[in-house]
C-alpha atoms as a printed R data frame, in Angstrom:
   type eleno elety resid chain resno      x       y       z
1  ATOM     1    CA   MET     A     1 78.488  81.537  91.510
2  ATOM     2    CA   GLN     A     2 79.248  84.154  88.758
3  ATOM     3    CA   HIS     A     3 77.684  87.515  89.076
4  ATOM     4    CA   ARG     A     4 76.533  89.546  86.422
5  ATOM     5    CA   LEU     A     5 78.421  92.920  86.087
6  ATOM     6    CA   ASN     A     6 75.369  94.986  85.439
7  ATOM     7    CA   SER     A     7 76.547  98.519  83.733
8  ATOM     8    CA   ALA     A     8 73.222 100.428  84.007
9  ATOM     9    CA   SER     A     9 73.634  99.880  87.919
10 ATOM    10    CA   LEU     A    10 72.988 102.767  90.797
11 ATOM    11    CA   PHE     A    11 76.565 101.335  91.604
12 ATOM    12    CA   PRO     A    12 78.226 100.083  88.362
13 ATOM    13    CA   PRO     A    13 80.689  97.411  89.326
14 ATOM    14    CA   LEU     A    14 84.565  97.870  88.999
15 ATOM    15    CA   ASN     A    15 86.142  96.090  85.838
16 ATOM    16    CA   LEU     A    16 88.882  94.454  88.775
17 ATOM    17    CA   PRO     A    17 90.046  90.428  88.480
18 ATOM    18    CA   VAL     A    18 88.505  88.380  91.160
19 ATOM    19    CA   ALA     A    19 91.115  87.195  93.882
20 ATOM    20    CA   SER     A    20 92.342  83.820  93.903
21 ATOM    21    CA   PRO     A    21 92.035  82.051  97.553
22 ATOM    22    CA   VAL     A    22 95.948  81.375  97.255
23 ATOM    23    CA   GLN     A    23 96.362  85.329  97.620
24 ATOM    24    CA   LEU     A    24 94.070  85.965 100.230
25 ATOM    25    CA   LYS     A    25 95.710  85.341 103.613
26 ATOM    26    CA   ARG     A    26 94.393  87.188 107.294
27 ATOM    27    CA   GLY     A    27 95.640  90.855 106.491
28 ATOM    28    CA   THR     A    28 95.646  91.287 102.921
29 ATOM    29    CA   ARG     A    29 93.673  94.563 101.566
30 ATOM    30    CA   VAL     A    30 90.834  93.385  99.443
31 ATOM    31    CA   VAL     A    31 88.059  96.174  97.606
32 ATOM    32    CA   THR     A    32 84.466  94.662  96.292
33 ATOM    33    CA   ARG     A    33 83.966  94.418  92.847
34 ATOM    34    CA   TYR     A    34 80.060  95.089  92.753
35 ATOM    35    CA   PHE     A    35 77.449  95.672  95.273
36 ATOM    36    CA   TYR     A    36 77.284  93.128  97.553
37 ATOM    37    CA   ALA     A    37 76.217  92.746 101.435
38 ATOM    38    CA   ASP     A    38 75.524  96.624 101.668
39 ATOM    39    CA   SER     A    39 78.950  97.295 100.099
40 ATOM    40    CA   VAL     A    40 79.681  99.745  97.111
41 ATOM    41    CA   PRO     A    41 82.075  98.800  94.743
42 ATOM    42    CA   GLY     A    42 85.163 100.311  95.573
43 ATOM    43    CA   ASN     A    43 84.740  99.352  99.652
44 ATOM    44    CA   GLN     A    44 87.905  99.006 101.556
45 ATOM    45    CA   ALA     A    45 88.090  95.780 103.860
46 ATOM    46    CA   THR     A    46 91.051  93.138 105.263
47 ATOM    47    CA   VAL     A    47 90.616  89.533 105.243
48 ATOM    48    CA   VAL     A    48 90.167  88.122 108.469
49 ATOM    49    CA   ARG     A    49 90.007  84.063 106.794
50 ATOM    50    CA   THR     A    50 88.742  82.119 104.036
51 ATOM    51    CA   TRP     A    51 86.953  78.971 103.618
52 ATOM    52    CA   GLN     A    52 85.764  76.293 101.714
53 ATOM    53    CA   ALA     A    53 81.505  75.364 101.264
54 ATOM    54    CA   PRO     A    54 81.214  72.074 101.103
55 ATOM    55    CA   THR     A    55 79.794  72.903  97.585
56 ATOM    56    CA   GLY     A    56 82.908  74.375  96.282
57 ATOM    57    CA   GLU     A    57 82.360  77.777  96.717
58 ATOM    58    CA   TRP     A    58 84.698  79.987  98.326
59 ATOM    59    CA   PHE     A    59 83.713  82.560 101.424
60 ATOM    60    CA   VAL     A    60 85.755  85.550 102.669
61 ATOM    61    CA   ARG     A    61 85.163  86.926 106.453
62 ATOM    62    CA   VAL     A    62 86.551  90.535 105.992
63 ATOM    63    CA   ASN     A    63 86.712  93.377 108.220
64 ATOM    64    CA   CYS     A    64 85.603  96.567 106.909
65 ATOM    65    CA   GLY     A    65 86.447  99.071 109.348
66 ATOM    66    CA   LYS     A    66 85.006 100.010 112.773
67 ATOM    67    CA   ASN     A    67 81.526 101.803 113.943
68 ATOM    68    CA   LEU     A    68 80.873 104.644 116.295
69 ATOM    69    CA   SER     A    69 81.505 101.845 119.283
70 ATOM    70    CA   ARG     A    70 84.844 101.088 117.843
71 ATOM    71    CA   GLN     A    71 83.601  97.202 117.331
72 ATOM    72    CA   SER     A    72 84.757  95.504 114.236
73 ATOM    73    CA   LEU     A    73 82.244  95.379 111.343
74 ATOM    74    CA   LEU     A    74 82.722  91.869 109.818
75 ATOM    75    CA   LYS     A    75 81.186  90.534 106.923
76 ATOM    76    CA   THR     A    76 81.126  87.124 104.411
77 ATOM    77    CA   MET     A    77 81.561  87.704 101.166
78 ATOM    78    CA   CYS     A    78 81.600  85.187  98.249
79 ATOM    79    CA   LEU     A    79 85.360  85.472  96.828
80 ATOM    80    CA   ASP     A    80 83.347  86.608  93.180
81 ATOM    81    CA   ALA     A    81 82.798  90.085  94.926
82 ATOM    82    CA   LEU     A    82 86.735  90.875  96.114
83 ATOM    83    CA   ALA     A    83 89.543  91.704  94.145
84 ATOM    84    CA   LEU     A    84 92.795  92.617  95.696
85 ATOM    85    CA   ALA     A    85 93.488  96.478  96.525
86 ATOM    86    CA   GLU     A    86 96.775  96.566  94.855
87 ATOM    87    CA   ALA     A    87 94.664  96.270  91.748
88 ATOM    88    CA   GLN     A    88 92.769  99.057  92.001
89 ATOM    89    CA   ASP     A    89 95.856 100.889  93.145
90 ATOM    90    CA   SER     A    90 97.860 100.038  90.079
91 ATOM    91    CA   GLN     A    91 94.530 101.044  87.833
92 ATOM    92    CA   GLY     A    92 94.286 104.838  89.188
């Protein structure tokens, strides 16, 4: 599923390349490319695990930090929504 990047959005998407499943190992830092699962573009997270659904689509479980009770904030996102944090760091 390819997301249509909408430049007129309230949260404009980041022009970053999609991360590949091979690059996403446990502990890899990623950023969201577009608004997805209540995460605005540029939100940083850490990969927990990746898997491929029977439909062929890749999903990534990420840790977005901790809440006020110090519990991990875990989200599942499609691969298309994520880019490597290194790509954002190198752009500016």
